[in-house]
N, C-alpha and C positions, 0 to 999 in steps of 0.2 A: 190670598191674591185678589187683586181688584182690577177690573178693566173699566175704563171710562172712554167712550168714543165721543169726542167732542163733536157737536153738531148732529148727533144721531140719537135715537131712542134706545140704543143698546146700553145697558148698564148691568154688568155682572159683578157682584160683590160677594167674595167668599169670607171677608173679615171686615169688621168695622175699622176705620182708619184711626190710628192712634195719634200721638203727638208727632211733631215734625222730626224729633230725634229718633223715633222708632220706625219711621217709614222711609223707604227709598223710592223716589219718583223716577220712573223710566218713561221717556217719550219715544214711541215707535212711529217712525216716519215711513209711510208706505210699506209697512211690513205685512206679509201675507198672514191671514188669520190662522191658518193651520199651524204655521211656524210659531205664532204668538201663543197659541194654546199649548203647544209642546214646551215652549219656554216656561209658561206659567206652571206647568207640572213640575218643572225642575227647580224653579225659584222658590224661595221661602214665602211665608205668609206676610212678611213685612215689606214686600215689594209691590208697588202699584204701577200698573201699565196704563198709559194714555195714548190713544191713537191720534196721529196728526196726518192729515192728507193734503193740507193746503199750506203753502209757504207763508201766507199772511198769518194764519193761526200760529205757526211755529215762531215767527218773529215776535208776535204779540206775547206769546207765552214766555219766551226767553227774556224779552226786553222788559216785561213788566216786573217779573220777580225771578231773576236768574238763579237766586239761591235756593229756589224750591225745585229746581230740576237737577237730578243727579247724573243721569246718563241719557244720551240721545242715541237711538239705534236707527240707522238709515237702511231701508230695505234694498234688496238686490235689483228690483225692477225700476227704481227711481233713476231718471235721467240726470246726468251731471251731479253725482253725489258729492264730488269735491267742491262744487260751487255752493251747495247747501252748507257744507262744513265750513267753508270760508265765511259765509254770511253769519253763521252761528258764532264763530270765533271773533268776528269783529265786535260782537257784544260781550263775549266772555271767553277769553282764551284758555281758561282753566276748566271749561266744561268738557268732560269726556265724551267722545263721539266714537261709535263703532259702525263701520261701513261694511255691509254684507255684499258678497259677490260670489260668483261661481268660481270653482277651482282654477279655471283657465283665465278668468278675469282678474283674480286677486293680484297676480304678478304685475300686470299692467297698472292696476290701481296703486300699488305700492310704489312703482317707479314714478307715476304721475305725482304722487303725494310728496316725493322727495323734492320736486321742483315746483311745488305749489306755494305761492306767497300767502301771507295773511292767515296762516294757520298756526296753532300752537303745537305742543308736543303730545297732547292728549287725544290723538286719533289713532285708531287701530283698524286695520283691514282684516276681515275674518271670512273664511269660506262657509257657505251655507250647509255644507255636508257635515260639519262638526258642531252639532247642537250642544252636546255635553260641554265641550270646551267653551262654546259661546256663553253658556250659563255662568261658568266660572269667571270669564272675562267681564261680564256685566256686573256680577256681584263684587268683584275686586275693584272695578272702576268706581262703582257707587260708594264703596267703603272709603276709598281714597278721597273722593270728592267730599264726603261728609266729614272725614277727619280734617281735611284742609280747612273747610268752612268752620268747623268747631274750633280749630286752632285760631283762626282769624277772629272769630267771635269772642274767644276767650281772651285774646290779647286786647281787643277793644273793651270788653267787659272789665278786664283787669285795670285798664287805663281809666275807664269810667269810675270804677270803685275807688281807685286811688285819688282821682280828682275830686270825687264827691265827698269822700269821708275825710280827706286830708284836713280841711278846716275844722272838723269836729273833734279831732284827736287831741290828746294831751301833747304839750310841746315836745317831750322826749320821743313819744311814739310817732308824732307827725314828722319829726326830723328823720327818724329811721325809715318811715314809709317814703318820705320824699327822696331819700337816698336811693332806695330801691327803684323808685319811678325814674330817677335821673339816670340810672344805669340800664334801662330797658334797651334791648338790641335794636329797636325800631324807634323812629322819631315820632313823638306824640306832642300835640299842643291842643289847647282848648280855648274857646272864645266865649264871650258873653253874647247875648242876643244882638248887640250892636256891632259885633265883629271885632271887639277889642281882645287882644291876647291876654288871657289871665293865667295860663299855665303853659310851660314849655320845658321839655327835658333836654338833656345835653345832646343826645343824638339828633334831635330836631334842629338845635342850633348849629350843629356841625353840618347837617345836610343843607340848611339854608345859608350857611356861611355867615352866621351872626355872632357878634362878640357876646361875652358873658353878660347876662341880665339886660341886654339891649332890646329884647323883644317884648317884654312885659309892658302892657299898657299901649302897645302899638297896634293900630288896626291891621287886621290880617292881610288885606291886599297890599299894604306897603312892604310886607316881608318878601314879596315876589317881584320879579322884574316888571317894568312898565308894560311890556307887551302882553303880559299874562294877567294883569290886575283885573281886567274886565271879567275874564273867565273865573278868577278866584271869587270875585263878588257874587257872580251867578251861582257858583258852587256853595258859597256861604249861605245865600238865601235859600237854596234848595235844602241844605242840611238843617236849617232852622225849622223848616216845614216838614221834614221827613219823619217817618215813624221808625225808621231803621237805617241800616247801612246803605249808602249809595254806591253805585259802581265806581271803581277807581278811575281817576283821570290822570293824564300825563301832562307835565309842565316842563318847559325848557328853560334852563338857566345858562346864560353866557358865562364863560370863564376865560382865563388868560389864554393868549395865543389864538384868539378867534375861534376857539372850540366851544362846545356846549356840553352840559350835563343834563340829565333827565331825572325828574322826581315824580314818582307815582304817589298820588294823594287819594286816600280813601276817607270820605267824610261820613259822619253820622251825628244824630242829635243825642243830647244827654240832658238830664235834669240837674239844675244847679242846686246846691244844698239849701238855698233859701227859697226854693220853689220856682226859680226862674229857669227857662229853657236856654240852652246854649248849644254850641256845636263842638265836636271833637274831630281832629284830623290826624290820621296816621300817615306818616311820610316814609317812603323808602326810595333810596337812590337806585335807579335801574339803568344807569348809563351803559354799563357793559351789556346788559340784555338788549337794549335798544340798538346799540352798535352791532351786536351779533345778528339781530333781526334785519338790520339795514344791509349788513354784508350778505346775509342770506338772500335777501330780496335782490340785491345787485347780482349775486351769483346765479340766482334763478333767471334773471333777465339775460345774463351772459349765456347760461346754459340753453335758454330758449333760442338765442341767436344761433348757437352752435348746432342745436337740434334742428333748427330750420334749415341751416346749411347742409346738415347731414341728410335731411329728408329730400332736399333739392338734389343733392348728389346721387341719392338713391334713385330718384325719378330719372335723372339723366342716365344713370347706369342701366336702368330697366328698359330704356328705349332701344330701338333697333338701329340707331345711327352708327356711323363708323367712328373710328377713334378721333379723326380730325373734327368732326361735328360735335362729338362729346366734349372735347377740350374747349371748343368755342362756346358751348353752352356753359361750361364751368367758368369761363372768363366773364361771360355776361352775368353769371351769378355773383362773382366777386365784385364787379363794377356796381351792381345794385347794392350789395352789402356795405361797401365802403363809400358809395357816393362818388366814385371817380370814373372819368370817361374813358380811360385807356387801360387795357389789360393785355399783357404779353406773356407768352411762353417762349423761352429762348433755348437754343442749344449752344453751349459754350465749348469752343475748340481753340485752345491757345488764347490769342487776343481777339478772336472773332466772336462776335455776338450775333448769332444767326436767329432771326425771328421766325419761329416755327408756326405759331398761330397768333392771331392778333384780333383785338376788338378796338378799333380806333378809326377815326375819320381823317387822320393825318398821314400823308404818304410816307413820312419819315419812319413811321412805326407800322407799316404794312407788312403782312406776312411775306417772307421771302427776302426781306431786306437784310443786309449784313452791316452791322455797325462795329466800331472798335470797342472792345469790352472796357478798356480803361477810360472811356468817355461816357460811361453809363453808371448809374447808381448801383447796378447789379454787380459791379466789380467788387464792391464791399460785401454784398449779400452772399456771394459764393464762399467767402471765408468765414462765415458765421453760421452756427447751427440754429440760431434764433433769428426771427425776422428783423429786418432793418426797416424802421418806420419813422416818419416825421411828417408833420402837417403844415409846416411853414418854413421851407428851406431858406427863404430870404432873410429870416430873423435868426438863423443859426449858422454855424460854420459851414453848413452844406452849401451856402451861397458861393463859396469858393470852388465848388466842384465843377468840372468841365461840363457835366450834363446840365447843370443849372445855367451855365453861361451859354450853352448851345441851344437849349429848348425852354428855359425859364420854367421848368417843372417844379412847382411848389410842394405838392403832396406826393408822397411815395410810400408804398409798403411792399416789400419783396422778400422772398426767401429762396434758398437754393432747392433744386430738385435732385434727389439722389435716387438713382435707379439701380437696384441691387446694392452694391457697395461703391458705385462709381458715380462721380458728378456728371449729371446730364446737362443741366443748365439752370435757369431761374424761372420763377413765377413772380410777376410784379404787376402792380396797379398804380397808376400815376394820374396826376391832374395838374393843370396850370393854375388853378385857384387854390388858395390856402384853405385848410379845413378849419371849421369854427371850433371843433373840439379835438383833443389829441386822440390818437388811436388807442382803443381800450385793449385790455388783456384778452377779451373775448375775440376782438377783431384779429389780433395777432394769432390766436389759436385757429381762427377760421382760415387765415391765409396758409398756415401750416397744414391744416386739414385738407384744403384744396390741393396743395402741393403734393401731399402724400397720396391723395387720390389719383392725381395725374401720374405720379411715379408708379403707382400700382397698375394703372391702365397701360402705361408704356411697357412695364415689365410683363404684364399679361399678354400684350400684343406681341412682344418679342417671343414669349414662351409659346404662344399659339402659332406664330410663324415658324418657330423651331419645330414644334410638334407637327405642323403641316408638312414641313420639309421631311421630317422623319417618316411621317405617315406615307408621303408620296414615295419616299425611297423604299419603304417596305413594300408598298403596293406594286412598285415597278421593279423590285429586286428580281434578279434571275433565279436566285435560290428560293426554295420553299421556306416560308416562315410560319411557325405555329406558336401561338401564345395560349398557355393553359393556366388554370388556377393551381394552387399548391398541390391539389390531389391529382392533377394530370388531366382534368376535364377541359376539352378544347373550348376556348373563348373566341379565338380569331385564327383564320388562315388567310394567306394572301393568294392572289391569282396564280402565282407560279405553283403553289401547292395544288390548286385545282387542275392546272394544266398537266402536272406530273402524275397525279394519282387518278384523275378522272372523276373525283368526288367534288360536288359543289359545297360551298361553305355551309349552306343550310343543312346538308346531310351529315356533316361531322360535328357541328357545334353542339356541345353538351356531351359528346361521347369521349371515351378515354382515348388519349393520343396513341397513334399507331407505334410510335417509337418506344412506348412503355409496355408494349406487348411482345417484346423480344424474349430471348431465353432468360431463365432465372438468374444465371450468373451475371449477365450484362446488366439486368435490372438492379441487382444488388450493388454492383459497382457504381451504377448511375446514381442511385439514391444516396449512397455513401458520399459521393462527390457533391451532390446537391446539399446535403445536410452540413457538409464542411464548407459550403460556399464556393466550391470549385467548379470549373468548367469540365464537362465530360464529352469526349469525342469517340465515335465508333462508327463502323461501317454497318449499314442496315440494308438488308435485302427484303423486298416486299413485292406484292402484286398490286397492279392497278385495278380499277373497277372492272375492266374487261378481261382481267386475268393475265396481263403481260407482266413479266418479271422485270423489275428495275432495282437499281442500287443507289443508295444515298450515303453520302458522307455526313453524318449527323453531328451537330454541336449543340449541346444542351447547357444552358446557363440559368442560374437562379437570379430572379429580380427581387431585391430586398426593399422593404419600406424604410421609413425613418427610424423605426425601432430595431432594425436589423433582422426582422422576420421575413422569411421568404413569402412574398405576396403572389408571384407568378413564376412560371417557367417559360423561358423563351428558347425555342429550338429552331435551328436553321438546317436545311437539308440541301446539300449540293448534289445534283443529279450526276452521278459518275458512271452511269450505265455504259455509255460509249467507252469510257476509259477502262472499265472493268472488262468489257468485251474485247477491247483492243489489247489489253494485257493478256487476256486468255489466248487470243490469236497469236500474240507475240510469244507466249509460252509454247504454243503448239509449234510455231516456226522455229523457236529456239530448240525444242525437242527434236524436230526434224533435222535441224542443222547439226545438233549434237550427235544425233544418230549417224548422219553422214560423216561427221568427224570421226566417230568411233570406227566406222567401216573403213574410212581412209587410213586411220591409224593401224587397223588390223592389216589393211593391204600393204602398208609399209613394213609390217612385221612378219610377212609370209615366210621368209627364209628362217627366221628365228623360231616361229611356231612349227614349221616343218621339221626343223632339227629337234625341237622338243618332243614332237609327236613321233619322230623316227626312233627315239630311244625305246619307248615301251613297245612299239611295233616290232623292232628288231629282237627285243627280248622275247616277245611272244613267239616269233618265228623260230628263234633258237631253241626255246623249251619245247615247242611243238615238234620240231625235227628230231630232237633227242628222244622224245617219247616214241616217235614213229620208228626210229632205228632200233631201239630196244625191243619194240614189239615185233619188228621184222626178224630180228636175230633170235627171237624165241626165249631170250633169257630175262625178259622184263619182269621185274618183281612189282607187286602192287604198291609197295611203299615208295619205290622210285617213281612210278607213274603218278602216284598221289602228289609227290613233291613237285613234279613238273607241272601238273595241272594247276596246283595252287599258285605257282609262280605265273602261269599264264593268266589266271584270274586276277592276280594282283596287278600285273602290268596292264591288263585290259581296264581295270578300275582306274589306274593312273591315266590312261589315255582318255577314258570317259570324263574324268575330272577336267582334263585340258579342254575337251570339246564342250563341256558344260560351261566352263569359264568363258570360252569364246562365244558360245551361244548367248549367255546372259549379257555379255558385254555388247554384243552386236545387235540384239533384238530390239525392236521398237516397242516401248512400253510407256505407260503413264508415269509421270513424275510423282514419286511418293517419298516424301520426307518423313523420317521417323528416327527413333533412337537407334544409334549405331556406334560401334566401337571403332575409334580412329585407327587403332592398332590392326584390327582385322581388315579394314579398308586398305591400309598401306601394304600389308602382307599379301593380300589378294592382288593388288596392283603389281607388286614386284614379281609375282608368279608369272605374269605375262612376259616380262622382259629380262628375267634373270639370266636366261641363256644368251641373250644378245649382249648383256653386260659382261658375262664371262667370256664370250667370243671376242670381245674387244679388249679383254684384259683390263677391265676397269674395276677398281676396288670400291666396294659399296659399304658405307657406314650408315647404320640406322640407330637412332637414339630415341627411346620412348620415355615418357614420364613414369615414375614408380607406380603411381596409382592408375587404375584403368580410367581412360578418358572417353566419356560418352558425348557424342555430338548429335545435333539435330540436322539430318541431311539425307539426301538421296544417295545411297552408297554407290550406285552405278555411275552417276554423274561425277561424284568426287573422284572415283577411280579414273574416269576419263581425264579429268584435269591433271591428276597426279601423273598418269601415264604419259600425257602430252608433255609435261614439264621434264620428266625423267628422260624421255626419248630425245627431247631437245638437248638435254645435257649430254646424252650419248652421242648425238650428232656433232655437238661442239667438241667432244673429246676425240672424235674419229680422225680429225685433222691434226691432232697434237702429237708431236714426236717425242716429247719429253717422257721420261720414264714414269713419273708420278701422274697416273690418271685416277681421279677419285671423284665419287659422287657421295654427298652426305645428305641424309634426311633426318631432321631434328624436330621433335614435337615438344612445344612449350605452352605455357599458359599466357594468354593475352587478357589481363584483367580477370574479372570473375565470370564474364559472360562468353568468352571466346577461347578457342584453341588455335594456336598458331603453328603452322608447318613451314619449315625453312628447308629449301632444296638448293644446295650449293654444289658447284662443280669447279674443276680446275682447267676448264676449257679455254678457248680463245676469246670468249667474251663477245660483246656486240659493239660495232663501231659507234662512236659518239654521235655522228650525224644521223644515225638511224634509230636512236633511243626514243625520240618523240613519236615515231610512227610504229613502234614495236607492237602495240595492241590494236592497230588499225586493221579492219577486215581486208583480206586479200593482199596484205603486205608480207613479203617473205624474203629471206636472205638465202634460201635454198633453191637450187636449180630445179628440183622436181616438186617443190612444196606448193600448196594452194594458198597459204597465208591466212587460214581461218582458225588454226589451232588455238593461238593465244586469245584471239577475239572471242571465240566460243567459250573458252575457259573462263575468261573474265566475266562474261555474261552469266555463266552458271554460278560462279561464286557470289556475284552481286545479287543474283536472284535468291540466293540463300541468305542474304543479309550480311555477307562478309566482304572481304576485299582481297584483291590479287594485285601485286605490284612487284616491280624489279627493284630490289634493295640496292644492289650495286653491280657494276659490270666493268671489267678491265681486261687487259691482255692475260691476266692470271686467272680469270674465271668470272662466273656470274652467280648471283644469289637471287632467287625468287622467293617471295613470302606470300602466304595466303592465310586468311582467318576464316574459321567456321564457327557458327553459334553453338554454344554448349546446350546439352539437353536440359540442364538445370535452370536455364533461363525460363522464367514462368510464362513469358509471352509465347515462347516456342511450344511449351507444354500445352498451353491453351489451344494454340493453333493445331497441334497434332490431335488433340482430343476432338 
């Protein structure tokens, strides 16, 4: 490895330099010394490094003998490395260049390289962190460079050899060699020192568009177009004086249709067989390459225009201006880009062309003006997804348009604005003067770019307004609102939450939400609903910061992102404390009223109850008197006394059962719903009134289901309802003189969740005009009634979750129905637990 620092006294040589074919020359431009030494350790002994720190040295080195340089390495600390690369490639586009940069800078360098003109394809951007990989890149690039040069030199040498030895060969051999030379894939011709063409192959004639054998003996400049002959003469003179190959030069040849083709000519000197010097020229048609480079340059210019517009829009967007000011700035940007004095953003509604924002000194196009859409060029633009553009309306059919007749607008470029999926209006730029050049593809892209930017800003403004409205609604909502992350940690609470709980937002943010700290069963159901994407509602009781009990009706919903993943939980809590307390008070009043109703019912059953109690009391008296007489007579046997005393005990127990039933029915107690047998409830109820039924000579029919029916109810309250309905039937039958007096009680199923009880009688029924008021409080058809029995009964059944109604009523009798929830209903079981 050898180092040579031009312009300094440092010269480190590890190996003597061999021939040009054995050594690869690497130019290091502003490369750090420590990096260079690391690279030297990785490179082979056949690589020589030269340091360049001045651009004049670099230019002189490459310009003097570009073939002696194999790779150029540009250091990371050099300013404007792409400018250096462009300068090198103006002299030799095939010279490999490696640009070093930090890992963060490499991406930007690669993007800039894509849009940099005047550079070839032999440029690589490489990070300074990958030294081993950099070594491989340098070696590979140097090898490619040398192989390419060797190929070119071989082609020229082959042409030299063929041209030099061709006259010395035997005729047969010369003819064979001449045939090979004539079929070379590149064009080759040779001249004598005077510039006369002495040899030319078929490919050269084809490239120069010459007829067969017409070029021999012709001065070289005459084979080229007149415009290029001076340059050819200069190249010929340089070739005659050169010691080797000259850099290739490009010549333009006009062809049919006003087009051009491009020929790359590489000149070099050669020795004529008779000792005279001459020149040889290798020709290659590179029209496609030149066209591609021209298109690339044009694309770069267009991309730079678009990039400039993008940068300007970015600057506008980064400002603190409002939407209206931003749109005006974008209109100024468009006017500058297109060289037009008028810029408009419109809102299209039907045939109305409402100018939203404007850059114009003409009152006709001021913001706020409303024009007729069909009298503007934009009427065409809204129907096209691509911009409508023309630079001289007066020379095109656009001169017949009403807008041209109204305003004489010669230049126009406009495109529609789509906000979301809906047409908003148009963006257009106009002028009264014709444009000197047509609108380019880049300008059409720029107007589309500005329109999309405006559409995005309008959509963002709408979204932000919508979000502000939602945020304001949440902030001012009467219900508490809690937003958590997927794990349930609080991210936001609204003021209503703070007012309800007494906790400030800062105190709860980051903590687990209170609605996730309820009992395990509710939590399990909640998370199951969330995972299934469903909404979950439940009643939550909790304490405020100062210990006050409150109740919330909670609704928890999952908020999903675009991928369908739950991103947040949103919970709303309605304060139902007052409602719960009111319901509790209502239950207490209902219980008081029910208790009063039961006492009233018992009061109305005094005679029946007295008769029922009289039977066991009479039996007790009878058995007691019998035992006394036998004892007084002195002939009492122990067995007889035992029998009498047993009967007394049995009748006393019967009386006690009656008293217990009355006491349980009449006492004030807490409402307690639990599992109960409907058959036992009905049988207990009938125990109160069977004597009254018998006294009135009423036939009672009771029909139960085959299987035991369990309901979820307060047994005493259901007994009260049934007793009230049966007593009403007894009262209805008391005025009936017909022989058939009957009450039937039937138990059936009402779906899978309810038990239905039907109580029917053959009484006189209820008058039709009184049916609507039958369940109203204090309405009664009885002379001594209070009118609260049915009202209380209906409240009890509805409080149980069931229904009580009059099925039918006529002169032949009435039928009442009621439903009670079954115990198997899971909701009831949960409530009971």
